[in-house]
Each structure stands twice: as structure tokens, then as C-alpha cells.
N, C-alpha and C positions, 0 to 999 in steps of 0.2 A: 506466172507460176507462184504458188503460195508457199509460205514457210512450212506449213503442215505437210505439203507434198514432199519437200526436201527432207523433212524429218522422217517421213514414212520410208523414203528411199534409203536413207542412212540406216534405219533400223533393219530393213530387209537385207541390205548388203552386208551389214555387220553379222547377220545370222547365216550368211553364206548363200543367199538366194541370188540367182542371176536376175538383174533388173534392166529393163529397157524403159527409158523415159521417152514416150512418143509424143511429139509436139505438133500441133497444127502448123505452127510457124515458129521457128526458133527465136527470132527476134532477140531482144536484149531483156533478159529477166533479171530482177533485182537479186535473186538468190542463185543464179547459175554458177557462180564461183564456188558455191557450197556443195554442189553435187559431187559425190564421190567418183573418183576415176574409174572405179569398177562398174559404174552404171553407164550403159551404152545409150547415147542420145540418138534418137531417130527423128529426123525432121521431115514431116510430110510436105513441107513447102506449099502450103495452101494459104489462101487469104483469110478464110473463115472455116469454122468447124464444118459447116454444111458442105463446102467444096473440098474438104479433106476426106470425105467418105470413100471415093474410089481408091485413093492412096492407102487408106486404112484397111480397106478390104484386101488389097494386095499384101499389106503387112501381115494381116491375120492368116492369109493363105500360105505365105512364105515362111513365117516364123512359128506359127502354131503355139502361141503362148499358153502357159498353164492356167493363167488367170489374167483378167484385165480389170484394173481399178481406175475409174474415171472420176474427175472432179469438174465442177462448173456445169450448170444446167445445159447449155447449148452443146457442150462436148459430150455430156451424158446421152443426149438425144441422138447426136451424130454417131456415137459408138454403138448404140442399140440398133440403129438403122444399118450400120456397116456389118455388124455381127449377123443380123438377119439375112442380109443380101449375100454375105460370104458363105453362108451355110456351114460355117465352122462352129462347132459346139464348144465354145470356151466359156467358162464361168465369167460373168460380168457383174462387177460390184459398182454401182453408181453411188456417188457421195454428194451430199448437199452441205455446203458450208455456210450458207446464209438463208435467211427467210425470203423465199421467192416473192411473196406478195409485197414485201417491203422494198426489195431491190429492183424489181422489174416494172412496176406501173409507170415509172417516169424514165424509162430507158431511152437512150438516144434514138433508137429505132423503135417507134411504137409498135411496129409489126412484131417485134420480138415479144413484147408483153402480150400481144393479141394471139400469136400463134403457138408460143411455147406451152401454155397450159393444156390445150387439146392434145398436142404431141406427147406431153408428159403423161396425160391420162391414158393414152393409147399405148405408149412404149414402156413406161416404168414397170407395169406389171410383168413385162417380159424379162426384167433384170433378175438375176439370181438373188441378189441382196441389195437393199437400199439402206444407206447409212446417213443419218442426220447427225451432225456433230453436237447438237444440244437438244434438249427437250423442246425448246422453242422452235427450232428448225423442224423437228419431227411434227409438232402440232400444226405448223404452217403448211407443211407438205401434205398433211392429211386433208386440210381445207382445199388446197390446190387440186389434189387428186380426187377430191370428193369421196374419200374413203373407198376408192375402187379396189384397194388392196385389203383382203380380209384380215390380215394380221399386221397391224401397224402399232408400234410402240417401242419404247426404249428397252433394249436388252432382250428382245424376243427372238433374236437370230441364233441363240445358243442351241447346239445340238445338230442333228442331221438335217440336211436339206435335200429332199428328193427332187428328181427331175419333174415330177408331177405336181409338186406342191407350189403354192404361190410364193412370191418373194416376200421377204420380211424386211421391215425397216427398223433400224436401231439408231 
């Protein structure tokens, strides 16, 4: 878990929103002690994001969240698959916190670097919003996705987003 995730949780809780932190596997996170008590932690008890998909489908069907915000590429992909298979129409916001091309070519599992880009190109257009934390991340994601999304750019997600429009990346 990243510090930015904890900051987002704290901000949402402070504004009175109910928040579930859904984890692939709870493990020991560096920032777990900072999670507000008002945040419910849901442990999917999976070994990997991919194997958490069935449990996440059950979570979506049982809890029917108002929105899902994901972080980390492999979790983004798994969440998009789970949402599609669950047939639950919940808005899904995927976030990218680092430049994919810089962080994945030398991944421990080379299959990750080989299979994630095609999955991203197929699934990311199905997200309601795509958030890149910096212009550098947005630019890199455009390269990885090969501009498959018609509207990519920092700050373009302001305003209404209809069911029929393509996702926007900010």
C-alpha cells in the first residue's frame, strides 16, 4: 500500500464517505497503522491480483460500492476483469502512479512486462476514468496504450462523463 492511498482514504473518511480498503492480501503494509478506524479493511486473501478476481467479483455483488478506485497496474487489470465478469455497473477509476515502461521491462517476472501492455490496451478503455499522477505518467501511458483512448491528457476529465463516452485520463 502506498502513502497516497492512505492519504486518499483519510480525505474521503474526513468528508464522511464510507470507505472500504479492499486488499488482494493484507500482509504487512508500511502504512497500515495510518488507516483511519472508520475505514473497513476487506482482505481477499489471494496470492496475486489475478487470483483475487473471484473474491473481488463476490465483493462487488455483495457490497455494490458506489465507486471503485484502483492503484497499481496489475490490480487495475484484475479489477477491470472482475467488474466485467460481475456485470455490476460500478464506476471504476484506475490510477497509475509510475511510468509503466520504466518500471516493468525489468520486472522479476518477465511475463508481467510482456502480458500487461496488451491487457492494458484491451481493458483500460473500459475504465470510467484513468488517472496519471503526473504528466510524465500520462505521457508514458499514452505510449503503452498506443493512443487507443481518444481523449488523453492532464485535466481532461472535468465535467460530465456519460456511459457512452470513452474514458479520460488525467
